[in-house]
All heavy atoms as a GROMACS GRO file, in nm:
protein
  591
    1MET      N    1  10.721  27.472   6.421
    1MET     CA    2  10.658  27.377   6.328
    1MET      C    3  10.766  27.325   6.234
    1MET      O    4  10.843  27.399   6.176
    1MET     CB    5  10.548  27.446   6.249
    1MET     CG    6  10.477  27.358   6.151
    1MET     SD    7  10.337  27.449   6.084
    1MET     CE    8  10.318  27.361   5.935
    2SER      N    9  10.770  27.192   6.214
    2SER     CA   10  10.869  27.134   6.125
    2SER      C   11  10.809  27.117   5.986
    2SER      O   12  10.689  27.106   5.970
    2SER     CB   13  10.917  27.002   6.181
    2SER     OG   14  10.809  26.910   6.185
    3HIS      N   15  10.897  27.106   5.889
    3HIS     CA   16  10.858  27.083   5.752
    3HIS      C   17  10.912  26.951   5.707
    3HIS      O   18  11.031  26.923   5.725
    3HIS     CB   19  10.908  27.196   5.661
    3HIS     CG   20  10.850  27.328   5.696
    3HIS    ND1   21  10.724  27.367   5.658
    3HIS    CD2   22  10.901  27.434   5.770
    3HIS    CE1   23  10.699  27.490   5.704
    3HIS    NE2   24  10.805  27.531   5.773
    4TRP      N   25  10.830  26.871   5.643
    4TRP     CA   26  10.876  26.741   5.593
    4TRP      C   27  10.955  26.760   5.465
    4TRP      O   28  10.947  26.862   5.398
    4TRP     CB   29  10.755  26.646   5.572
    4TRP     CG   30  10.670  26.684   5.452
    4TRP    CD1   31  10.566  26.770   5.453
    4TRP    CD2   32  10.685  26.635   5.322
    4TRP    NE1   33  10.512  26.779   5.327
    4TRP    CE2   34  10.585  26.694   5.244
    4TRP    CE3   35  10.771  26.547   5.261
    4TRP    CZ2   36  10.569  26.672   5.108
    4TRP    CZ3   37  10.755  26.521   5.124
    4TRP    CH2   38  10.654  26.582   5.052
    5HIS      N   39  11.034  26.658   5.432
    5HIS     CA   40  11.103  26.654   5.302
    5HIS      C   41  11.116  26.511   5.259
    5HIS      O   42  11.092  26.416   5.337
    5HIS     CB   43  11.240  26.720   5.312
    5HIS     CG   44  11.337  26.653   5.407
    5HIS    ND1   45  11.349  26.696   5.538
    5HIS    CD2   46  11.421  26.550   5.392
    5HIS    CE1   47  11.437  26.620   5.599
    5HIS    NE2   48  11.482  26.529   5.512
    6TYR      N   49  11.148  26.491   5.131
    6TYR     CA   50  11.175  26.356   5.084
    6TYR      C   51  11.311  26.313   5.136
    6TYR      O   52  11.403  26.395   5.142
    6TYR     CB   53  11.177  26.351   4.931
    6TYR     CG   54  11.040  26.373   4.870
    6TYR    CD1   55  11.008  26.487   4.799
    6TYR    CD2   56  10.942  26.273   4.883
    6TYR    CE1   57  10.884  26.505   4.742
    6TYR    CE2   58  10.817  26.290   4.826
    6TYR     CZ   59  10.787  26.407   4.755
    6TYR     OH   60  10.662  26.424   4.700
    7GLN      N   61  11.323  26.189   5.173
    7GLN     CA   62  11.449  26.137   5.231
    7GLN      C   63  11.478  26.001   5.169
    7GLN      O   64  11.401  25.910   5.175
    7GLN     CB   65  11.434  26.122   5.381
    7GLN     CG   66  11.562  26.073   5.451
    7GLN     CD   67  11.673  26.174   5.442
    7GLN    OE1   68  11.661  26.287   5.482
    7GLN    NE2   69  11.786  26.130   5.387
    8LEU      N   70  11.600  25.990   5.112
    8LEU     CA   71  11.648  25.861   5.064
    8LEU      C   72  11.694  25.783   5.185
    8LEU      O   73  11.775  25.833   5.266
    8LEU     CB   74  11.762  25.881   4.963
    8LEU     CG   75  11.818  25.754   4.902
    8LEU    CD1   76  11.710  25.676   4.827
    8LEU    CD2   77  11.936  25.783   4.812
    9MET      N   78  11.643  25.658   5.201
    9MET     CA   79  11.676  25.581   5.318
    9MET      C   80  11.727  25.444   5.277
    9MET      O   81  11.680  25.380   5.181
    9MET     CB   82  11.554  25.566   5.408
    9MET     CG   83  11.502  25.704   5.454
    9MET     SD   84  11.382  25.699   5.586
    9MET     CE   85  11.491  25.693   5.727
   10ARG      N   86  11.829  25.399   5.353
   10ARG     CA   87  11.892  25.268   5.334
   10ARG      C   88  11.820  25.166   5.420
   10ARG      O   89  11.809  25.180   5.540
   10ARG     CB   90  12.040  25.276   5.374
   10ARG     CG   91  12.118  25.148   5.356
   10ARG     CD   92  12.263  25.162   5.404
   10ARG     NE   93  12.331  25.276   5.346
   10ARG     CZ   94  12.366  25.387   5.410
   10ARG    NH1   95  12.339  25.401   5.539
   10ARG    NH2   96  12.430  25.485   5.351
   11HIS      N   97  11.770  25.062   5.351
   11HIS     CA   98  11.700  24.953   5.420
   11HIS      C   99  11.789  24.828   5.418
   11HIS      O  100  11.867  24.808   5.327
   11HIS     CB  101  11.572  24.917   5.343
   11HIS     CG  102  11.470  25.026   5.344
   11HIS    ND1  103  11.357  25.018   5.420
   11HIS    CD2  104  11.462  25.144   5.276
   11HIS    CE1  105  11.280  25.126   5.400
   11HIS    NE2  106  11.346  25.205   5.312
   12LEU      N  107  11.766  24.742   5.516
   12LEU     CA  108  11.827  24.610   5.517
   12LEU      C  109  11.717  24.503   5.523
   12LEU      O  110  11.626  24.515   5.606
   12LEU     CB  111  11.921  24.591   5.637
   12LEU     CG  112  12.050  24.666   5.638
   12LEU    CD1  113  12.125  24.649   5.767
   12LEU    CD2  114  12.136  24.619   5.520
   13THR      N  115  11.724  24.404   5.436
   13THR     CA  116  11.627  24.294   5.436
   13THR      C  117  11.668  24.200   5.551
   13THR      O  118  11.780  24.205   5.601
   13THR     CB  119  11.625  24.217   5.305
   13THR    OG1  120  11.752  24.148   5.288
   13THR    CG2  121  11.600  24.311   5.185
   14PRO      N  122  11.576  24.110   5.591
   14PRO     CA  123  11.613  24.011   5.694
   14PRO      C  124  11.734  23.926   5.652
   14PRO      O  125  11.804  23.874   5.736
   14PRO     CB  126  11.486  23.928   5.707
   14PRO     CG  127  11.378  24.018   5.665
   14PRO     CD  128  11.435  24.102   5.556
   15GLU      N  129  11.755  23.911   5.520
   15GLU     CA  130  11.868  23.835   5.469
   15GLU      C  131  11.997  23.917   5.464
   15GLU      O  132  12.100  23.865   5.424
   15GLU     CB  133  11.837  23.780   5.329
   15GLU     CG  134  11.721  23.683   5.321
   15GLU     CD  135  11.585  23.756   5.325
   15GLU    OE1  136  11.577  23.876   5.286
   15GLU    OE2  137  11.488  23.692   5.368
   16GLY      N  138  11.990  24.045   5.508
   16GLY     CA  139  12.109  24.128   5.508
   16GLY      C  140  12.138  24.202   5.378
   16GLY      O  141  12.242  24.267   5.365
   17GLU      N  142  12.046  24.195   5.283
   17GLU     CA  143  12.060  24.268   5.156
   17GLU      C  144  12.022  24.417   5.178
   17GLU      O  145  11.932  24.446   5.252
   17GLU     CB  146  11.974  24.206   5.048
   17GLU     CG  147  12.006  24.062   5.016
   17GLU     CD  148  12.143  24.048   4.948
   17GLU    OE1  149  12.176  24.136   4.865
   17GLU    OE2  150  12.209  23.951   4.980
   18THR      N  151  12.094  24.505   5.110
   18THR     CA  152  12.067  24.649   5.116
   18THR      C  153  11.988  24.693   4.997
   18THR      O  154  12.011  24.653   4.884
   18THR     CB  155  12.199  24.726   5.120
   18THR    OG1  156  12.277  24.685   5.233
   18THR    CG2  157  12.175  24.878   5.128
   19TYR      N  158  11.887  24.778   5.022
   19TYR     CA  159  11.817  24.849   4.911
   19TYR      C  160  11.779  24.988   4.962
   19TYR      O  161  11.786  25.016   5.081
   19TYR     CB  162  11.694  24.772   4.865
   19TYR     CG  163  11.575  24.767   4.959
   19TYR    CD1  164  11.473  24.860   4.947
   19TYR    CD2  165  11.570  24.674   5.064
   19TYR    CE1  166  11.365  24.857   5.034
   19TYR    CE2  167  11.463  24.670   5.147
   19TYR     CZ  168  11.359  24.763   5.134
   19TYR     OH  169  11.252  24.760   5.222
   20TYR      N  170  11.747  25.075   4.869
   20TYR     CA  171  11.717  25.215   4.901
   20TYR      C  172  11.577  25.246   4.855
   20TYR      O  173  11.526  25.195   4.755
   20TYR     CB  174  11.814  25.306   4.827
   20TYR     CG  175  11.957  25.289   4.874
   20TYR    CD1  176  12.038  25.187   4.825
   20TYR    CD2  177  12.008  25.372   4.972
   20TYR    CE1  178  12.167  25.168   4.868
   20TYR    CE2  179  12.139  25.353   5.018
   20TYR     CZ  180  12.216  25.253   4.967
   20TYR     OH  181  12.346  25.235   5.010
   21ALA      N  182  11.511  25.339   4.930
   21ALA     CA  183  11.376  25.384   4.896
   21ALA      C  184  11.362  25.529   4.946
   21ALA      O  185  11.431  25.568   5.042
   21ALA     CB  186  11.270  25.294   4.956
   22ILE      N  187  11.268  25.600   4.889
   22ILE     CA  188  11.243  25.738   4.930
   22ILE      C  189  11.121  25.741   5.018
   22ILE      O  190  11.016  25.686   4.984
   22ILE     CB  191  11.224  25.830   4.806
   22ILE    CG1  192  11.353  25.832   4.722
   22ILE    CG2  193  11.182  25.970   4.847
   22ILE    CD1  194  11.340  25.902   4.590
   23HIS      N  195  11.133  25.811   5.132
   23HIS     CA  196  11.022  25.825   5.229
   23HIS      C  197  10.998  25.975   5.254
   23HIS      O  198  11.085  26.057   5.226
   23HIS     CB  199  11.061  25.760   5.360
   23HIS     CG  200  11.079  25.612   5.354
   23HIS    ND1  201  10.982  25.525   5.393
   23HIS    CD2  202  11.183  25.538   5.312
   23HIS    CE1  203  11.024  25.401   5.373
   23HIS    NE2  204  11.147  25.406   5.323
   24GLU      N  205  10.884  26.004   5.307
   24GLU     CA  206  10.860  26.138   5.362
   24GLU      C  207  10.923  26.140   5.499
   24GLU      O  208  10.907  26.044   5.580
   24GLU     CB  209  10.711  26.170   5.372
   24GLU     CG  210  10.645  26.188   5.239
   24GLU     CD  211  10.496  26.221   5.250
   24GLU    OE1  212  10.447  26.243   5.362
   24GLU    OE2  213  10.429  26.221   5.149
   25TYR      N  214  10.998  26.245   5.532
   25TYR     CA  215  11.074  26.254   5.655
   25TYR      C  216  11.032  26.380   5.732
   25TYR      O  217  11.019  26.486   5.673
   25TYR     CB  218  11.224  26.261   5.619
   25TYR     CG  219  11.318  26.240   5.735
   25TYR    CD1  220  11.356  26.113   5.770
   25TYR    CD2  221  11.371  26.349   5.802
   25TYR    CE1  222  11.444  26.094   5.876
   25TYR    CE2  223  11.462  26.327   5.908
   25TYR     CZ  224  11.496  26.201   5.943
   25TYR     OH  225  11.586  26.181   6.044
   26TYR      N  226  11.005  26.362   5.860
   26TYR     CA  227  10.955  26.471   5.945
   26TYR      C  228  11.050  26.498   6.058
   26TYR      O  229  11.040  26.431   6.163
   26TYR     CB  230  10.814  26.433   5.995
   26TYR     CG  231  10.716  26.406   5.890
   26TYR    CD1  232  10.703  26.280   5.828
   26TYR    CD2  233  10.632  26.511   5.844
   26TYR    CE1  234  10.608  26.257   5.729
   26TYR    CE2  235  10.537  26.486   5.742
   26TYR     CZ  236  10.530  26.358   5.686
   26TYR     OH  237  10.440  26.336   5.586
   27PRO      N  238  11.141  26.596   6.041
   27PRO     CA  239  11.230  26.630   6.157
   27PRO      C  240  11.148  26.705   6.261
   27PRO      O  241  11.080  26.804   6.230
   27PRO     CB  242  11.336  26.718   6.089
   27PRO     CG  243  11.282  26.762   5.960
   27PRO     CD  244  11.169  26.670   5.923
   28MET      N  245  11.149  26.656   6.384
   28MET     CA  246  11.070  26.716   6.492
   28MET      C  247  11.154  26.727   6.617
   28MET      O  248  11.244  26.647   6.638
   28MET     CB  249  10.944  26.633   6.516
   28MET     CG  250  10.861  26.624   6.387
   28MET     SD  251  10.708  26.526   6.390
   28MET     CE  252  10.705  26.429   6.530
   29GLU      N  253  11.120  26.819   6.704
   29GLU     CA  254  11.192  26.839   6.830
   29GLU      C  255  11.183  26.714   6.915
   29GLU      O  256  11.278  26.679   6.988
   29GLU     CB  257  11.136  26.959   6.904
   29GLU     CG  258  11.174  27.091   6.842
   29GLU     CD  259  11.121  27.210   6.919
   29GLU    OE1  260  11.096  27.197   7.040
   29GLU    OE2  261  11.106  27.315   6.855
   30SER      N  262  11.070  26.647   6.911
   30SER     CA  263  11.049  26.526   6.995
   30SER      C  264  11.112  26.401   6.935
   30SER      O  265  11.110  26.293   6.996
   30SER     CB  266  10.900  26.502   7.015
   30SER     OG  267  10.835  26.484   6.890
   31GLY      N  268  11.176  26.413   6.821
   31GLY     CA  269  11.238  26.297   6.755
   31GLY      C  270  11.189  26.285   6.612
   31GLY      O  271  11.071  26.308   6.587
   32ASP      N  272  11.279  26.258   6.522
   32ASP     CA  273  11.246  26.250   6.381
   32ASP      C  274  11.151  26.136   6.351
   32ASP      O  275  11.150  26.033   6.422
   32ASP     CB  276  11.371  26.234   6.296
   32ASP     CG  277  11.464  26.354   6.308
   32ASP    OD1  278  11.419  26.459   6.357
   32ASP    OD2  279  11.579  26.342   6.268
   33ALA      N  280  11.069  26.151   6.250
   33ALA     CA  281  10.974  26.049   6.206
   33ALA      C  282  10.973  26.040   6.055
   33ALA      O  283  11.011  26.135   5.988
   33ALA     CB  284  10.835  26.079   6.259
   34TRP      N  285  10.930  25.926   6.005
   34TRP     CA  286  10.920  25.909   5.861
   34TRP      C  287  10.814  25.807   5.830
   34TRP      O  288  10.768  25.733   5.915
   34TRP     CB  289  11.055  25.865   5.799
   34TRP     CG  290  11.118  25.746   5.867
   34TRP    CD1  291  11.097  25.616   5.841
   34TRP    CD2  292  11.213  25.753   5.971
   34TRP    NE1  293  11.173  25.539   5.922
   34TRP    CE2  294  11.246  25.622   6.005
   34TRP    CE3  295  11.275  25.856   6.042
   34TRP    CZ2  296  11.339  25.588   6.104
   34TRP    CZ3  297  11.366  25.825   6.138
   34TRP    CH2  298  11.396  25.692   6.170
   35THR      N  299  10.767  25.809   5.704
   35THR     CA  300  10.663  25.718   5.662
   35THR      C  301  10.716  25.576   5.662
   35THR      O  302  10.832  25.550   5.631
   35THR     CB  303  10.610  25.755   5.522
   35THR    OG1  304  10.720  25.758   5.431
   35THR    CG2  305  10.538  25.889   5.523
   36GLU      N  306  10.631  25.485   5.704
   36GLU     CA  307  10.664  25.344   5.706
   36GLU      C  308  10.683  25.290   5.565
   36GLU      O  309  10.773  25.211   5.538
   36GLU     CB  310  10.558  25.265   5.782
   36GLU     CG  311  10.590  25.117   5.797
   36GLU     CD  312  10.482  25.046   5.878
   36GLU    OE1  313  10.418  25.108   5.962
   36GLU    OE2  314  10.469  24.922   5.856
   37THR      N  315  10.594  25.331   5.475
   37THR     CA  316  10.596  25.286   5.337
   37THR      C  317  10.666  25.387   5.251
   37THR      O  318  10.640  25.507   5.262
   37THR     CB  319  10.450  25.268   5.288
   37THR    OG1  320  10.381  25.184   5.383
   37THR    CG2  321  10.446  25.205   5.149
   38PRO      N  322  10.752  25.342   5.158
   38PRO     CA  323  10.818  25.435   5.065
   38PRO      C  324  10.714  25.510   4.978
   38PRO      O  325  10.603  25.463   4.958
   38PRO     CB  326  10.906  25.346   4.978
   38PRO     CG  327  10.927  25.223   5.060
   38PRO     CD  328  10.803  25.203   5.138
   39CYS      N  329  10.758  25.626   4.930
   39CYS     CA  330  10.670  25.708   4.844
   39CYS      C  331  10.651  25.646   4.708
   39CYS      O  332  10.743  25.582   4.655
   39CYS     CB  333  10.735  25.846   4.826
   39CYS     SG  334  10.749  25.940   4.975
   40GLN      N  335  10.534  25.669   4.653
   40GLN     CA  336  10.506  25.632   4.515
   40GLN      C  337  10.518  25.759   4.433
   40GLN      O  338  10.485  25.868   4.479
   40GLN     CB  339  10.367  25.575   4.501
   40GLN     CG  340  10.349  25.440   4.561
   40GLN     CD  341  10.210  25.389   4.531
   40GLN    OE1  342  10.124  25.402   4.614
   40GLN    NE2  343  10.191  25.332   4.411
   41VAL      N  344  10.561  25.746   4.310
   41VAL     CA  345  10.560  25.857   4.218
   41VAL      C  346  10.433  25.847   4.134
   41VAL      O  347  10.418  25.756   4.052
   41VAL     CB  348  10.686  25.856   4.126
   41VAL    CG1  349  10.680  25.970   4.025
   41VAL    CG2  350  10.813  25.861   4.209
   42ASP      N  351  10.339  25.935   4.162
   42ASP     CA  352  10.213  25.937   4.088
   42ASP      C  353  10.159  26.079   4.085
   42ASP      O  354  10.204  26.164   4.158
   42ASP     CB  355  10.113  25.842   4.148
   42ASP     CG  356  10.084  25.867   4.297
   42ASP    OD1  357  10.125  25.971   4.348
   42ASP    OD2  358  10.021  25.782   4.359
   43GLY      N  359  10.064  26.104   4.000
   43GLY     CA  360  10.004  26.232   3.992
   43GLY      C  361   9.895  26.236   3.888
   43GLY      O  362   9.867  26.138   3.824
   44GLU      N  363   9.837  26.356   3.871
   44GLU     CA  364   9.724  26.372   3.780
   44GLU      C  365   9.772  26.418   3.641
   44GLU      O  366   9.692  26.430   3.550
   44GLU     CB  367   9.620  26.468   3.838
   44GLU     CG  368   9.557  26.413   3.963
   44GLU     CD  369   9.456  26.506   4.022
   44GLU    OE1  370   9.424  26.612   3.958
   44GLU    OE2  371   9.408  26.478   4.131
   45SER      N  372   9.900  26.454   3.630
   45SER     CA  373   9.953  26.502   3.501
   45SER      C  374  10.100  26.478   3.493
   45SER      O  375  10.167  26.447   3.592
   45SER     CB  376   9.925  26.655   3.490
   45SER     OG  377  10.003  26.725   3.587
   46LYS      N  378  10.150  26.498   3.373
   46LYS     CA  379  10.296  26.484   3.352
   46LYS      C  380  10.371  26.585   3.438
   46LYS      O  381  10.472  26.553   3.500
   46LYS     CB  382  10.328  26.508   3.204
   46LYS     CG  383  10.475  26.507   3.172
   46LYS     CD  384  10.506  26.537   3.028
   46LYS     CE  385  10.650  26.555   3.004
   46LYS     NZ  386  10.681  26.598   2.866
   47SER      N  387  10.317  26.706   3.447
   47SER     CA  388  10.388  26.809   3.529
   47SER      C  389  10.388  26.772   3.680
   47SER      O  390  10.487  26.804   3.747
   47SER     CB  391  10.326  26.947   3.506
   47SER     OG  392  10.191  26.951   3.546
   48ASP      N  393  10.288  26.705   3.726
   48ASP     CA  394  10.289  26.658   3.866
   48ASP      C  395  10.404  26.560   3.885
   48ASP      O  396  10.474  26.568   3.990
   48ASP     CB  397  10.160  26.582   3.900
   48ASP     CG  398  10.042  26.675   3.920
   48ASP    OD1  399  10.057  26.796   3.923
   48ASP    OD2  400   9.927  26.620   3.925
   49ILE      N  401  10.423  26.468   3.794
   49ILE     CA  402  10.531  26.369   3.805
   49ILE      C  403  10.666  26.437   3.796
   49ILE      O  404  10.756  26.408   3.877
   49ILE     CB  405  10.518  26.262   3.694
   49ILE    CG1  406  10.385  26.188   3.705
   49ILE    CG2  407  10.634  26.162   3.695
   49ILE    CD1  408  10.357  26.118   3.834
   50VAL      N  409  10.681  26.527   3.703
   50VAL     CA  410  10.810  26.600   3.688
   50VAL      C  411  10.841  26.676   3.815
   50VAL      O  412  10.955  26.671   3.867
   50VAL     CB  413  10.808  26.692   3.563
   50VAL    CG1  414  10.926  26.786   3.563
   50VAL    CG2  415  10.801  26.611   3.436
   51TRP      N  416  10.741  26.745   3.872
   51TRP     CA  417  10.765  26.822   3.994
   51TRP      C  418  10.805  26.728   4.106
   51TRP      O  419  10.904  26.759   4.181
   51TRP     CB  420  10.636  26.897   4.038
   51TRP     CG  421  10.659  26.969   4.165
   51TRP    CD1  422  10.706  27.099   4.180
   51TRP    CD2  423  10.644  26.918   4.300
   51TRP    NE1  424  10.718  27.126   4.314
   51TRP    CE2  425  10.682  27.020   4.389
   51TRP    CE3  426  10.604  26.796   4.349
   51TRP    CZ2  427  10.676  27.002   4.526
   51TRP    CZ3  428  10.600  26.780   4.488
   51TRP    CH2  429  10.637  26.882   4.574
   52MET      N  430  10.739  26.618   4.124
   52MET     CA  431  10.769  26.524   4.230
   52MET      C  432  10.912  26.468   4.217
   52MET      O  433  10.986  26.462   4.315
   52MET     CB  434  10.666  26.410   4.235
   52MET     CG  435  10.685  26.312   4.348
   52MET     SD  436  10.559  26.187   4.351
   52MET     CE  437  10.455  26.254   4.477
   53LEU      N  438  10.948  26.427   4.096
   53LEU     CA  439  11.081  26.373   4.074
   53LEU      C  440  11.188  26.479   4.099
   53LEU      O  441  11.292  26.450   4.163
   53LEU     CB  442  11.094  26.318   3.936
   53LEU     CG  443  11.014  26.190   3.908
   53LEU    CD1  444  11.015  26.157   3.757
   53LEU    CD2  445  11.061  26.073   3.989
   54GLN      N  446  11.168  26.601   4.057
   54GLN     CA  447  11.263  26.710   4.082
   54GLN      C  448  11.273  26.737   4.230
   54GLN      O  449  11.384  26.760   4.284
   54GLN     CB  450  11.226  26.835   4.004
   54GLN     CG  451  11.246  26.822   3.856
   54GLN     CD  452  11.192  26.938   3.774
   54GLN    OE1  453  11.101  27.009   3.819
   54GLN    NE2  454  11.250  26.959   3.660
   55ALA      N  455  11.163  26.737   4.301
   55ALA     CA  456  11.165  26.761   4.446
   55ALA      C  457  11.238  26.649   4.518
   55ALA      O  458  11.319  26.673   4.609
   55ALA     CB  459  11.022  26.769   4.499
   56MET      N  460  11.215  26.526   4.474
   56MET     CA  461  11.288  26.410   4.535
   56MET      C  462  11.438  26.422   4.511
   56MET      O  463  11.517  26.407   4.606
   56MET     CB  464  11.236  26.278   4.475
   56MET     CG  465  11.100  26.241   4.524
   56MET     SD  466  11.046  26.089   4.442
   56MET     CE  467  10.903  26.049   4.541
   57LEU      N  468  11.480  26.451   4.389
   57LEU     CA  469  11.621  26.465   4.357
   57LEU      C  470  11.685  26.578   4.434
   57LEU      O  471  11.796  26.566   4.488
   57LEU     CB  472  11.643  26.484   4.205
   57LEU     CG  473  11.612  26.363   4.121
   57LEU    CD1  474  11.614  26.400   3.973
   57LEU    CD2  475  11.711  26.251   4.148
   58GLY      N  476  11.615  26.692   4.445
   58GLY     CA  477  11.668  26.804   4.520
   58GLY      C  478  11.687  26.773   4.667
   58GLY      O  479  11.786  26.807   4.728
   59ASP      N  480  11.586  26.703   4.724
   59ASP     CA  481  11.597  26.665   4.867
   59ASP      C  482  11.705  26.560   4.889
   59ASP      O  483  11.772  26.565   4.994
   59ASP     CB  484  11.462  26.616   4.919
   59ASP     CG  485  11.365  26.732   4.944
   59ASP    OD1  486  11.406  26.849   4.937
   59ASP    OD2  487  11.247  26.705   4.970
   60ILE      N  488  11.726  26.469   4.796
   60ILE     CA  489  11.834  26.371   4.811
   60ILE      C  490  11.967  26.444   4.810
   60ILE      O  491  12.057  26.417   4.893
   60ILE     CB  492  11.831  26.266   4.702
   60ILE    CG1  493  11.710  26.176   4.720
   60ILE    CG2  494  11.959  26.184   4.694
   60ILE    CD1  495  11.681  26.082   4.601
   61ASP      N  496  11.986  26.540   4.721
   61ASP     CA  497  12.109  26.622   4.716
   61ASP      C  498  12.128  26.696   4.848
   61ASP      O  499  12.239  26.705   4.902
   61ASP     CB  500  12.109  26.720   4.601
   61ASP     CG  501  12.137  26.653   4.466
   61ASP    OD1  502  12.188  26.541   4.464
   61ASP    OD2  503  12.107  26.719   4.363
   62LYS      N  504  12.022  26.752   4.901
   62LYS     CA  505  12.032  26.836   5.019
   62LYS      C  506  12.047  26.753   5.147
   62LYS      O  507  12.122  26.794   5.237
   62LYS     CB  508  11.903  26.922   5.029
   62LYS     CG  509  11.904  27.019   5.146
   62LYS     CD  510  11.782  27.108   5.144
   62LYS     CE  511  11.785  27.208   5.256
   62LYS     NZ  512  11.668  27.295   5.255
   63HIS      N  513  11.976  26.640   5.160
   63HIS     CA  514  11.968  26.566   5.287
   63HIS      C  515  12.046  26.435   5.290
   63HIS      O  516  12.058  26.375   5.396
   63HIS     CB  517  11.823  26.542   5.324
   63HIS     CG  518  11.745  26.670   5.341
   63HIS    ND1  519  11.759  26.753   5.450
   63HIS    CD2  520  11.652  26.725   5.263
   63HIS    CE1  521  11.679  26.857   5.436
   63HIS    NE2  522  11.612  26.843   5.321
   64GLY      N  523  12.096  26.390   5.173
   64GLY     CA  524  12.172  26.265   5.169
   64GLY      C  525  12.091  26.142   5.200
   64GLY      O  526  11.972  26.136   5.170
   65VAL      N  527  12.156  26.044   5.260
   65VAL     CA  528  12.100  25.913   5.289
   65VAL      C  529  12.095  25.890   5.440
   65VAL      O  530  12.191  25.919   5.509
   65VAL     CB  531  12.178  25.797   5.224
   65VAL    CG1  532  12.120  25.663   5.253
   65VAL    CG2  533  12.187  25.820   5.076
   66LYS      N  534  11.985  25.837   5.491
   66LYS     CA  535  11.974  25.803   5.633
   66LYS      C  536  11.936  25.651   5.640
   66LYS      O  537  11.872  25.602   5.551
   66LYS     CB  538  11.869  25.884   5.704
   66LYS     CG  539  11.902  26.034   5.712
   66LYS     CD  540  11.808  26.104   5.805
   66LYS     CE  541  11.832  26.250   5.810
   66LYS     NZ  542  11.959  26.293   5.856
   67ASP      N  543  11.975  25.591   5.748
   67ASP     CA  544  11.937  25.450   5.769
   67ASP      C  545  11.792  25.443   5.814
   67ASP      O  546  11.748  25.523   5.900
   67ASP     CB  547  12.026  25.384   5.874
   67ASP     CG  548  12.167  25.361   5.822
   67ASP    OD1  549  12.182  25.335   5.702
   67ASP    OD2  550  12.260  25.370   5.902
   68TYR      N  551  11.719  25.349   5.760
   68TYR     CA  552  11.580  25.325   5.798
   68TYR      C  553  11.577  25.230   5.915
   68TYR      O  554  11.645  25.130   5.920
   68TYR     CB  555  11.505  25.261   5.680
   68TYR     CG  556  11.361  25.228   5.712
   68TYR    CD1  557  11.260  25.324   5.688
   68TYR    CD2  558  11.322  25.106   5.768
   68TYR    CE1  559  11.129  25.294   5.716
   68TYR    CE2  560  11.192  25.078   5.798
   68TYR     CZ  561  11.094  25.171   5.771
   68TYR     OH  562  10.963  25.142   5.802
   69ASP      N  563  11.493  25.265   6.011
   69ASP     CA  564  11.465  25.175   6.125
   69ASP      C  565  11.316  25.155   6.125
   69ASP      O  566  11.236  25.245   6.099
   69ASP     CB  567  11.508  25.238   6.258
   69ASP     CG  568  11.658  25.253   6.271
   69ASP    OD1  569  11.728  25.160   6.223
   69ASP    OD2  570  11.703  25.354   6.325
   70ALA      N  571  11.271  25.038   6.167
   70ALA     CA  572  11.126  25.010   6.174
   70ALA      C  573  11.060  25.103   6.272
   70ALA      O  574  10.942  25.142   6.255
   70ALA     CB  575  11.102  24.864   6.212
   71GLU      N  576  11.128  25.143   6.378
   71GLU     CA  577  11.074  25.236   6.478
   71GLU      C  578  11.148  25.368   6.465
   71GLU      O  579  11.262  25.379   6.504
   71GLU     CB  580  11.094  25.181   6.618
   71GLU     CG  581  11.019  25.050   6.641
   71GLU     CD  582  10.870  25.068   6.643
   71GLU    OE1  583  10.820  25.173   6.686
   71GLU    OE2  584  10.800  24.975   6.596
   72PRO      N  585  11.082  25.473   6.411
   72PRO     CA  586  11.153  25.604   6.398
   72PRO      C  587  11.195  25.662   6.532
   72PRO      O  588  11.145  25.635   6.632
   72PRO     CB  589  11.049  25.693   6.334
   72PRO     CG  590  10.938  25.607   6.285
   72PRO     CD  591  10.952  25.478   6.355
   0.00000   0.00000   0.00000
């Protein structure tokens, strides 16, 4: 069983501009997958937001940046 993590991904616009967004990333034996839409930072409390941001930062440090493709 694989475990997902937050993943910073490099996107390219049709005009060739680069931007970055955080996605949920699912490493799997059959091929990696990730969410089509970037993650939103939201929650029911301040502590939810703090936890999410800390988890995102930790995963960026651990997993770096990957290129986004429309087809995972």
